[in-house]
C-alpha positions as CSV (number, residue, x, y, z in Angstrom):
1,M,-28.9,-85.8,18.0
2,T,-30.7,-83.3,15.7
3,A,-30.6,-82.5,12.1
4,L,-30.0,-79.0,10.9
5,A,-32.9,-76.4,11.3
6,P,-34.9,-75.2,8.3
7,P,-33.2,-72.5,6.3
8,P,-34.9,-69.6,7.9
9,A,-33.7,-70.7,11.4
10,N,-30.6,-72.3,10.7
11,P,-27.6,-70.4,12.1
12,E,-25.0,-72.7,10.6
13,L,-23.6,-72.9,7.1
14,L,-21.5,-76.0,6.4
15,G,-19.0,-76.6,3.4
16,H,-19.6,-73.2,1.5
17,G,-16.9,-71.1,3.1
18,E,-15.4,-69.9,-0.2
19,A,-18.9,-68.7,-1.2
20,E,-19.3,-66.9,2.2
21,A,-16.0,-65.2,2.0
22,A,-16.8,-63.9,-1.8
23,M,-20.1,-62.4,-0.6
24,L,-18.3,-60.8,2.5
25,R,-15.8,-59.3,0.3
26,A,-18.5,-57.8,-2.0
27,W,-20.3,-56.3,1.0
28,Q,-17.1,-54.7,2.4
29,T,-16.0,-53.2,-0.8
30,G,-19.5,-51.9,-1.6
31,R,-19.8,-54.1,-4.7
32,L,-22.7,-56.2,-3.6
33,A,-24.9,-56.6,-6.7
34,H,-28.5,-56.1,-6.5
35,A,-29.3,-59.7,-7.7
36,W,-27.6,-63.0,-7.1
37,L,-28.3,-66.4,-8.8
38,I,-27.4,-69.0,-6.3
39,T,-27.0,-72.3,-8.1
40,G,-26.0,-76.0,-7.4
41,P,-27.4,-79.4,-7.0
42,R,-30.6,-79.6,-4.8
43,G,-30.0,-80.3,-1.2
44,I,-26.5,-78.8,-0.6
45,G,-27.6,-75.6,1.3
46,K,-28.5,-73.0,-1.2
47,A,-31.5,-71.8,0.7
48,T,-29.5,-71.7,4.0
49,F,-27.0,-69.7,2.2
50,A,-29.6,-67.3,0.8
51,Y,-31.2,-66.8,4.3
52,R,-27.9,-66.2,5.9
53,L,-27.0,-63.6,3.6
54,A,-30.4,-62.0,3.8
55,R,-30.0,-61.8,7.8
56,F,-26.5,-60.3,7.4
57,V,-27.6,-57.5,5.0
58,L,-30.9,-56.8,7.1
59,A,-28.6,-56.5,10.3
60,G,-26.5,-54.0,8.4
61,G,-23.5,-56.3,8.2
62,E,-23.4,-56.8,11.9
63,A,-22.0,-60.4,12.1
64,V,-20.7,-62.3,15.0
65,A,-17.1,-62.7,13.6
66,P,-15.2,-60.5,10.9
67,T,-14.8,-63.4,8.4
68,S,-18.5,-64.7,8.8
69,L,-22.1,-63.6,7.3
70,A,-23.5,-65.2,10.6
71,I,-25.4,-63.0,12.9
72,A,-26.3,-64.0,16.4
73,P,-29.3,-66.2,16.7
74,E,-30.5,-64.2,19.7
75,S,-30.7,-61.1,17.7
76,P,-34.0,-59.4,16.7
77,V,-33.2,-59.7,13.1
78,F,-32.5,-63.4,13.2
79,R,-35.6,-64.1,15.2
80,R,-37.9,-62.3,12.9
81,V,-36.6,-63.9,9.9
82,A,-36.9,-67.3,11.4
83,A,-40.7,-66.4,12.4
84,G,-41.3,-64.9,8.8
85,A,-42.2,-61.7,10.4
86,H,-39.4,-59.5,9.1
87,A,-40.9,-56.3,7.3
88,N,-37.9,-56.0,5.0
89,L,-37.9,-59.5,3.6
90,R,-40.1,-61.2,1.2
91,I,-40.1,-64.8,0.1
92,L,-41.4,-66.0,-3.3
93,E,-42.1,-69.7,-3.2
94,P,-45.2,-71.8,-4.5
95,T,-48.6,-71.1,-2.5
96,P,-51.8,-72.7,-2.2
97,H,-54.5,-72.1,-5.0
98,P,-57.0,-69.7,-3.6
99,K,-59.9,-71.8,-4.8
100,S,-58.9,-75.4,-4.5
101,G,-56.4,-75.0,-1.7
102,R,-54.0,-77.4,-3.4
103,M,-50.4,-76.3,-3.4
104,R,-49.2,-74.9,-6.6
105,D,-46.2,-76.3,-8.4
106,E,-45.2,-73.0,-9.7
107,I,-44.7,-69.3,-8.7
108,V,-47.4,-67.1,-10.4
109,V,-47.3,-63.8,-12.0
110,D,-49.6,-62.3,-9.1
111,Q,-46.9,-63.0,-6.6
112,I,-44.4,-60.9,-8.6
113,R,-47.1,-58.1,-9.0
114,D,-47.7,-58.0,-5.2
115,L,-44.1,-57.0,-4.7
116,A,-44.6,-53.6,-6.3
117,P,-45.5,-51.7,-3.0
118,F,-42.5,-53.4,-1.2
119,L,-40.1,-52.6,-3.8
120,H,-40.8,-48.8,-3.9
121,L,-40.9,-48.3,-0.2
122,T,-39.0,-45.2,0.9
123,E,-38.3,-46.6,4.4
124,A,-39.1,-49.7,6.2
125,E,-37.5,-50.4,9.6
126,A,-34.4,-48.8,11.1
127,D,-32.2,-49.7,8.0
128,H,-33.3,-49.4,4.3
129,W,-32.3,-52.7,2.9
130,R,-35.0,-54.9,1.5
131,V,-34.4,-58.6,0.5
132,I,-36.4,-60.8,-1.8
133,I,-35.5,-64.6,-1.8
134,V,-37.0,-66.6,-4.5
135,D,-37.0,-70.3,-3.8
136,S,-36.6,-71.7,-6.2
137,A,-36.4,-69.5,-9.3
138,D,-37.0,-72.9,-11.2
139,M,-40.5,-72.7,-10.4
140,L,-41.4,-69.4,-11.8
141,N,-43.8,-69.8,-14.7
142,R,-43.2,-67.9,-17.9
143,S,-45.4,-64.8,-16.9
144,A,-43.9,-64.6,-13.5
145,A,-40.3,-64.8,-14.8
146,N,-41.0,-61.9,-17.3
147,A,-42.6,-59.9,-14.4
148,L,-39.6,-60.5,-12.2
149,L,-37.3,-59.6,-15.3
150,K,-38.7,-56.1,-15.1
151,A,-38.0,-55.7,-11.5
152,L,-34.4,-56.8,-12.1
153,E,-34.0,-54.4,-15.0
154,E,-35.0,-51.5,-12.8
155,P,-33.6,-52.3,-9.3
156,S,-34.6,-49.9,-6.5
157,A,-31.9,-48.6,-4.2
158,E,-30.8,-51.1,-1.5
159,V,-32.9,-53.8,-2.8
160,L,-31.3,-57.5,-2.9
161,F,-32.8,-60.1,-5.0
162,L,-31.5,-63.6,-4.1
163,L,-32.7,-66.5,-6.6
164,V,-32.1,-70.0,-5.6
165,S,-31.9,-72.4,-8.5
166,H,-31.4,-76.1,-8.6
167,A,-31.5,-76.1,-12.4
168,E,-30.4,-72.8,-14.0
169,S,-31.0,-74.0,-17.3
170,R,-34.7,-73.7,-16.9
171,L,-34.5,-70.0,-16.3
172,L,-35.1,-67.5,-19.0
173,P,-31.7,-66.3,-20.2
174,T,-32.7,-62.7,-19.7
175,V,-33.2,-63.3,-16.0
176,R,-30.0,-65.1,-15.9
177,S,-28.1,-62.2,-17.6
178,R,-29.6,-59.8,-15.0
179,C,-27.9,-61.9,-12.0
180,H,-24.4,-62.4,-10.7
181,R,-24.0,-66.1,-10.4
182,L,-22.9,-67.8,-7.3
183,A,-22.4,-71.6,-7.7
184,L,-22.3,-73.4,-4.6
185,R,-20.4,-77.0,-4.7
186,P,-21.5,-80.3,-3.8
187,L,-20.5,-80.9,0.0
188,D,-17.5,-83.2,0.6
189,D,-17.8,-86.5,2.4
190,A,-16.6,-85.1,5.9
191,V,-19.2,-82.4,6.0
192,M,-22.0,-85.1,4.9
193,T,-20.8,-87.4,7.4
194,A,-21.2,-85.0,10.1
195,I,-24.7,-83.9,9.1
196,L,-25.9,-87.4,8.8
197,A,-24.4,-88.1,12.3
198,R,-26.3,-85.4,13.8
199,A,-29.6,-86.8,12.5
200,G,-28.7,-90.3,14.0
201,H,-27.4,-91.8,10.9
202,Q,-24.1,-93.6,11.1
203,G,-22.1,-96.6,9.9
204,E,-22.5,-98.6,6.6
205,A,-25.9,-97.3,5.8
206,A,-24.9,-93.7,6.4
207,S,-21.7,-94.4,4.2
208,M,-23.8,-95.8,1.3
209,A,-26.4,-92.9,1.6
210,I,-23.4,-90.4,1.2
211,A,-21.9,-92.3,-1.7
212,L,-25.4,-92.2,-3.7
213,A,-26.2,-88.5,-2.7
214,G,-23.5,-86.8,-5.0
215,G,-22.7,-84.2,-2.3
216,S,-26.4,-83.4,-1.4
217,A,-27.1,-83.4,2.3
218,G,-30.8,-83.4,1.7
219,R,-30.7,-86.2,-0.6
220,A,-28.4,-88.2,1.8
221,L,-30.7,-87.6,4.7
222,R,-33.8,-88.8,2.8
223,L,-32.0,-91.9,1.6
224,A,-30.7,-92.8,5.0
225,A,-34.2,-92.1,6.7
226,M,-36.1,-94.3,4.1
227,D,-33.4,-97.0,3.3
228,G,-32.7,-95.8,0.0
229,P,-29.4,-97.7,-0.4
230,A,-31.4,-101.0,-0.1
231,L,-33.9,-99.7,-2.6
232,Y,-30.8,-98.7,-4.9
233,R,-29.3,-102.1,-4.6
234,N,-32.8,-103.7,-5.4
235,L,-33.1,-101.4,-8.6
236,L,-29.4,-102.3,-9.9
237,E,-30.2,-106.0,-9.5
238,V,-33.6,-105.8,-11.2
239,A,-32.2,-103.9,-14.0
240,A,-29.3,-106.5,-14.5
241,A,-31.5,-109.6,-14.0
242,G,-34.0,-108.4,-16.8
243,P,-37.3,-110.2,-17.3
244,P,-39.0,-112.5,-16.3
245,A,-36.6,-113.1,-13.4
246,S,-37.2,-109.6,-12.0
247,L,-41.0,-109.5,-12.2
248,E,-41.6,-110.8,-8.7
249,R,-39.0,-108.1,-7.3
250,I,-40.7,-105.4,-9.4
251,L,-44.1,-106.0,-7.9
252,E,-42.5,-106.2,-4.2
253,M,-40.7,-102.8,-4.8
254,A,-43.9,-101.1,-6.1
255,S,-46.3,-102.6,-3.4
256,P,-45.8,-99.6,-0.8
257,L,-46.7,-97.0,-3.5
258,A,-50.3,-98.2,-3.7
259,R,-51.3,-96.3,-0.6
260,K,-53.0,-93.0,-1.4
261,T,-51.1,-91.4,1.7
262,D,-48.2,-88.9,2.2
263,Q,-46.1,-91.8,2.9
264,G,-47.0,-93.4,-0.4
265,R,-46.0,-90.0,-2.1
266,E,-42.7,-89.9,-0.3
267,R,-41.8,-93.5,-1.2
268,F,-42.7,-92.8,-4.8
269,A,-40.6,-89.6,-4.9
270,L,-37.8,-91.6,-3.3
271,M,-38.3,-94.4,-6.1
272,I,-38.0,-91.9,-8.9
273,D,-34.9,-90.1,-7.3
274,V,-33.1,-93.5,-7.0
275,I,-33.9,-94.2,-10.4
276,A,-32.3,-90.8,-11.2
277,I,-29.1,-91.8,-9.3
278,L,-28.9,-95.2,-11.2
279,F,-28.9,-93.3,-14.6
280,A,-26.4,-90.7,-13.2
281,R,-24.2,-93.4,-12.0
282,L,-24.5,-95.3,-15.2
283,A,-23.7,-92.1,-17.1
284,G,-20.4,-91.9,-15.0
285,W,-19.4,-95.4,-15.8
286,A,-20.1,-94.8,-19.5
287,A,-17.7,-91.7,-19.4
288,G,-14.9,-93.6,-17.5
289,V,-15.7,-91.4,-14.4
290,P,-17.3,-93.8,-12.0
291,A,-19.2,-92.2,-9.0
292,R,-17.5,-92.2,-5.6
293,G,-18.2,-95.2,-3.4
294,A,-19.5,-98.4,-4.4
295,V,-22.9,-99.3,-2.9
296,V,-23.2,-103.0,-4.4
297,A,-20.1,-105.1,-4.3
298,D,-20.2,-106.0,-7.8
299,E,-21.5,-102.6,-9.0
300,A,-18.9,-102.2,-11.7
301,A,-19.6,-105.5,-13.3
302,L,-23.4,-104.8,-13.1
303,N,-22.9,-101.4,-14.9
304,R,-20.9,-103.0,-17.7
305,R,-23.5,-105.4,-18.2
306,L,-26.3,-102.6,-18.4
307,L,-24.1,-100.7,-20.8
308,G,-23.3,-103.8,-22.9
309,R,-27.1,-104.2,-23.4
310,R,-28.1,-100.7,-24.6
311,E,-26.1,-97.6,-25.5
312,L,-25.9,-94.8,-23.0
313,A,-28.1,-92.5,-25.2
314,Q,-30.9,-95.3,-25.1
315,W,-30.6,-95.4,-21.2
316,L,-30.8,-91.6,-21.0
317,A,-33.8,-91.5,-23.4
318,L,-35.5,-94.0,-21.1
319,W,-34.9,-91.8,-18.0
320,E,-36.4,-88.8,-19.8
321,K,-39.5,-90.8,-20.4
322,I,-39.8,-92.0,-16.9
323,A,-39.3,-88.6,-15.5
324,R,-41.9,-87.2,-17.8
325,H,-44.5,-89.7,-16.7
326,A,-43.6,-89.3,-12.9
327,G,-44.0,-85.7,-13.2
328,R,-47.6,-86.1,-14.4
329,V,-48.7,-88.5,-11.5
330,E,-50.0,-85.8,-9.1
331,L,-51.4,-83.4,-12.0
332,A,-53.1,-86.2,-13.7
333,R,-54.0,-88.3,-10.4
334,L,-52.2,-91.4,-12.1
335,D,-51.9,-94.5,-10.2
336,R,-48.3,-94.4,-8.6
337,R,-48.0,-98.1,-8.4
338,Q,-48.7,-98.7,-11.9
339,V,-46.3,-95.7,-13.0
340,A,-43.6,-97.3,-11.0
341,I,-44.1,-100.8,-12.3
342,A,-43.9,-99.4,-15.9
343,A,-40.8,-97.6,-15.2
344,L,-39.1,-100.7,-13.4
345,T,-40.2,-103.0,-16.0
346,A,-38.8,-100.5,-18.7
347,I,-35.5,-100.5,-17.0
348,A,-35.3,-104.3,-16.8
349,S,-36.2,-105.1,-20.3
């Protein structure tokens, strides 16, 4: 069994039929706007959708079916896009710093300026459409966002901007206002189950990963592959037990994070994601809208206990503090294990 291919080479689109139909109508009626903001939670297929639409436009609308944006995987356009070699497509994403070689955590203004010759081409290949995918627009720094805004305000003929955004509130209001918004919905459980099954994840563990993932296939795959449900159970029990009973469990949970390896980084990222899930599910309980699917048998009672200990506003303030510290780990080269212990101890106490 295999998981889905990366977005540039993925011929499938699962769970977004309504959005696909809307874009197809816009193309057929000649009303395809020059800029689209594709929004929704991380991991639901926004980049896959953007590449699918880009291939369709670059192929001149020659889809394999009249109700689809899909083009044939064996077509030259599909192959060139998958290989990152189509002359009419540009991808804006973080790149390595030219001096340090370290991957940047933002899209910088020089990347936008480098688009100028591409945007003003009179012809490129057989067709005249040019497509720019920004993945993700949330990573544009302020200077880059302002430079992109100028391009959005003065669009060239047959140029299409596709901005992928996991958190559109981070974008400049002026950038948002220059784009048509296309909101993709979280995936339903049937689609999620099919995706996880193709990656070899089935049974109770897969069901728990789906329950925690909130409609994000990317998140569910990561949780299933790294035993995220077990980590969530441990976290909830640590939070409910409080100190000093939870101290030994906290040290055990943080132990794998001490390794200065890619695996250690991945485990730390998973830990922070699971903490985010805990707070999101806690907020749902507080609002009277429990998250779908229980991961722990007595999860309802544990959540009530946590909400009885502190008000929701205090829990959310704690999450903001944890997220802020976690975001500084790589930049400030902090000890991941110590950051995790501090976070877990704060939750428990």
